[in-house]
Backbone bond lengths (Angstrom), bond angles and torsions (degrees), N, CA, C in turn:
res aa  C-N    CA-C-N  psi(-1)  N-CA   C-N-CA  omega(-1)  CA-C   N-CA-C  phi
1 X - - - 1.448 - - 1.529 108.60 -
2 X 1.320 115.10 134.27 1.463 120.19 179.44 1.522 110.86 -100.05
3 X 1.326 114.62 141.27 1.460 121.46 178.95 1.527 109.10 -136.09
4 X 1.331 115.53 136.68 1.454 122.29 168.76 1.520 106.37 -94.00
5 X 1.323 116.72 125.41 1.466 120.67 -176.25 1.523 108.74 -125.57
6 X 1.319 115.73 126.30 1.464 120.89 172.52 1.517 107.46 -103.76
7 X 1.330 115.34 129.28 1.458 121.42 178.63 1.521 108.79 -121.29
8 X 1.327 115.81 119.84 1.459 122.30 174.20 1.526 107.55 -107.00
9 X 1.332 115.86 125.26 1.459 121.49 -175.56 1.521 109.40 -104.25
10 X 1.340 115.20 136.06 1.460 121.22 177.73 1.530 108.31 -138.44
11 X 1.326 115.23 84.26 1.462 120.33 178.14 1.524 108.14 -76.60
12 X 1.334 117.64 129.60 1.470 119.53 179.90 1.529 111.53 -58.34
13 X 1.315 116.19 137.78 1.468 121.04 -178.92 1.525 112.25 -64.04
14 X 1.339 116.90 -24.60 1.460 119.29 -177.94 1.534 113.24 -89.23
15 X 1.343 117.45 2.80 1.456 120.62 175.44 1.530 107.57 -72.79
16 X 1.343 118.19 126.91 1.465 119.71 -178.68 1.531 111.30 -55.77
17 X 1.321 115.59 141.10 1.466 121.56 -175.37 1.524 112.34 -57.39
18 X 1.337 117.40 -40.70 1.462 118.87 -178.89 1.527 111.11 -65.85
19 X 1.325 117.45 -35.97 1.472 120.94 176.95 1.525 110.57 -68.32
20 X 1.329 116.98 -43.68 1.465 120.91 178.30 1.528 110.64 -61.60
21 X 1.330 117.18 -42.12 1.467 120.38 -179.78 1.521 111.47 -65.75
22 X 1.325 117.74 -36.67 1.461 121.58 178.41 1.526 110.64 -66.41
23 X 1.322 117.10 -41.63 1.465 121.56 178.00 1.526 109.95 -64.00
24 X 1.327 117.31 -43.46 1.469 121.34 179.41 1.530 111.13 -63.17
25 X 1.323 117.93 -37.95 1.467 121.00 178.53 1.532 110.47 -65.55
26 X 1.338 117.25 -41.93 1.464 120.64 177.05 1.524 110.55 -65.58
27 X 1.325 116.78 -38.64 1.468 122.08 178.33 1.529 110.69 -60.47
28 X 1.334 116.23 -46.01 1.461 120.79 -179.89 1.525 110.82 -61.44
29 X 1.322 117.21 -46.37 1.468 121.07 -179.65 1.526 111.01 -62.43
30 X 1.329 116.60 -44.39 1.478 121.75 -179.79 1.524 110.29 -62.18
31 X 1.336 116.55 -47.63 1.469 119.63 -177.40 1.530 110.95 -66.76
32 X 1.316 117.91 -37.55 1.459 119.59 -179.96 1.523 111.40 -69.88
33 X 1.324 118.49 -34.03 1.465 120.55 173.81 1.523 110.76 -61.13
34 X 1.343 117.09 -43.23 1.461 121.05 178.87 1.530 111.65 -67.92
35 X 1.332 116.93 -32.67 1.465 120.09 175.72 1.530 110.42 -68.00
36 X 1.316 115.98 -42.13 1.463 119.64 -179.98 1.527 112.38 -63.85
37 X 1.337 116.90 -36.48 1.477 117.99 -178.30 1.527 112.58 -86.42
38 X 1.348 117.34 0.97 1.455 121.81 171.86 1.516 116.36 91.26
39 X 1.317 117.63 -3.71 1.468 118.15 -179.48 1.521 112.24 -80.22
40 X 1.331 118.34 -29.78 1.473 122.32 175.96 1.520 104.98 -102.98
41 X 1.347 115.94 92.63 1.463 122.18 -170.29 1.527 113.48 -67.40
42 X 1.324 116.68 -40.73 1.460 119.79 -178.23 1.514 110.06 -161.68
43 X 1.333 114.29 159.74 1.468 120.99 -179.94 1.524 108.67 -145.85
44 X 1.335 116.44 136.12 1.456 123.10 177.81 1.520 109.47 -132.30
45 X 1.313 116.15 139.90 1.459 121.18 172.92 1.521 109.79 -73.89
46 X 1.321 115.14 152.66 1.462 121.55 169.75 1.525 105.41 -97.71
47 X 1.311 116.89 118.61 1.461 121.87 -175.09 1.529 110.34 -57.17
48 X 1.329 115.52 129.70 1.461 121.88 175.46 1.517 114.74 80.40
49 X 1.331 118.23 4.27 1.463 121.35 -178.90 1.517 109.74 -132.07
50 X 1.325 116.60 157.19 1.472 120.55 170.99 1.521 105.52 -90.65
51 X 1.332 114.54 75.62 1.466 121.60 -173.72 1.525 108.86 -155.14
52 X 1.327 115.26 161.26 1.451 120.00 175.79 1.516 110.20 -146.77
53 X 1.321 113.93 159.44 1.458 122.83 167.15 1.517 106.82 -111.94
54 X 1.309 116.20 134.73 1.451 121.46 -178.44 1.520 110.01 -135.00
55 X 1.320 115.55 152.80 1.460 122.48 173.04 1.526 107.53 -112.22
56 X 1.322 115.52 125.56 1.457 122.60 176.31 1.522 108.88 -112.15
57 X 1.316 115.81 143.22 1.460 122.77 175.54 1.528 106.97 -124.87
58 X 1.331 115.50 99.16 1.469 122.20 -174.84 1.523 109.81 -131.67
59 X 1.321 115.79 169.89 1.467 119.96 -174.17 1.522 113.85 -81.88
60 X 1.343 117.54 -19.46 1.465 118.20 -175.26 1.528 111.26 -161.99
61 X 1.325 114.59 166.33 1.466 120.91 173.17 1.521 110.17 -58.68
62 X 1.330 115.74 -41.40 1.463 120.35 -178.42 1.522 111.47 -63.24
63 X 1.338 117.17 -40.96 1.466 118.93 178.96 1.523 110.22 -63.41
64 X 1.330 117.55 -43.81 1.463 120.29 177.95 1.523 109.95 -59.66
65 X 1.320 117.01 -45.17 1.460 120.99 -179.85 1.531 110.77 -57.67
66 X 1.328 116.58 -44.75 1.470 120.37 179.25 1.525 111.45 -63.14
67 X 1.335 117.02 -43.79 1.463 120.06 179.46 1.523 111.48 -61.94
68 X 1.327 116.26 -44.23 1.467 119.52 -179.13 1.516 111.53 -66.42
69 X 1.322 117.33 -40.51 1.469 120.14 177.85 1.517 111.87 -65.23
70 X 1.338 116.93 -24.49 1.452 120.87 179.26 1.519 114.27 -78.43
71 X 1.325 117.02 -10.53 1.458 119.77 179.25 1.527 110.01 -64.00
72 X 1.328 118.62 127.60 1.464 119.85 178.61 1.530 113.65 -57.91
73 X 1.333 117.57 -28.76 1.470 120.69 177.82 1.530 113.04 -87.44
74 X 1.331 117.32 1.01 1.472 121.35 -177.22 1.537 113.35 -49.02
75 X 1.354 118.81 -43.57 1.478 117.72 -179.02 1.529 113.67 -62.31
76 X 1.337 117.25 -16.45 1.461 121.44 -177.07 1.529 112.42 -109.91
77 X 1.335 117.02 17.09 1.462 120.99 -174.97 1.519 113.22 -115.20
78 X 1.330 113.56 148.65 1.456 122.22 162.09 1.521 103.99 -107.95
79 X 1.326 116.85 126.10 1.456 121.47 -174.66 1.529 110.15 -122.72
80 X 1.331 115.67 131.96 1.460 122.15 174.02 1.522 107.78 -118.53
81 X 1.334 116.45 130.93 1.458 122.49 -176.95 1.529 109.38 -117.88
82 X 1.342 115.57 132.82 1.455 122.19 175.94 1.524 108.43 -125.12
83 X 1.348 118.05 115.42 1.469 119.40 174.24 1.521 109.77 -67.54
84 X 1.330 115.98 143.42 1.467 120.85 -178.40 1.524 110.73 -115.84
85 X 1.311 116.00 147.38 1.474 122.52 175.42 1.528 107.57 -128.72
86 X 1.318 115.64 154.86 1.459 121.12 178.76 1.522 110.19 -61.17
87 X 1.323 116.27 142.27 1.459 121.63 178.23 1.536 107.89 -98.53
88 X 1.333 117.78 135.40 1.472 119.94 -176.63 1.521 113.64 -65.57
89 X 1.325 118.93 -18.55 1.474 121.46 179.39 1.518 112.84 -92.60
90 X 1.333 117.39 -3.74 1.466 120.19 -178.26 1.520 110.86 -70.74
91 X 1.318 115.16 140.41 1.462 121.07 173.22 1.525 106.41 -87.17
92 X 1.319 116.57 113.70 1.478 119.52 -175.36 1.494 111.79 -87.19
C-alpha cells in the first residue's frame, strides 16, 4: 500500500542543542534504514519549511502507524497521511 505523508517538524526552541542534534542523528539513521529496506520509497523537502513529503510502501495502515510512531522526531511532528491508489492514466 502506498501512502503520501507530509511531516512538519517543530522542535521546541528551549530543547538543548546537543539533545536536538542527538534526536536528529537517530532520525536520520532510522529513516535511512527504512529507505534501504524499501518501505520509505522517497523523501522531498518542502522549500522554506522544516517539512517533507514522503512516499511509504507498507503492508497496512497499522504498519505505517508503527513506523511513524518510531520516528525519533515523532513527538515534535504534525503528520498528514494520504492513501494512494493507482491512476488509470499512469504509464506503468
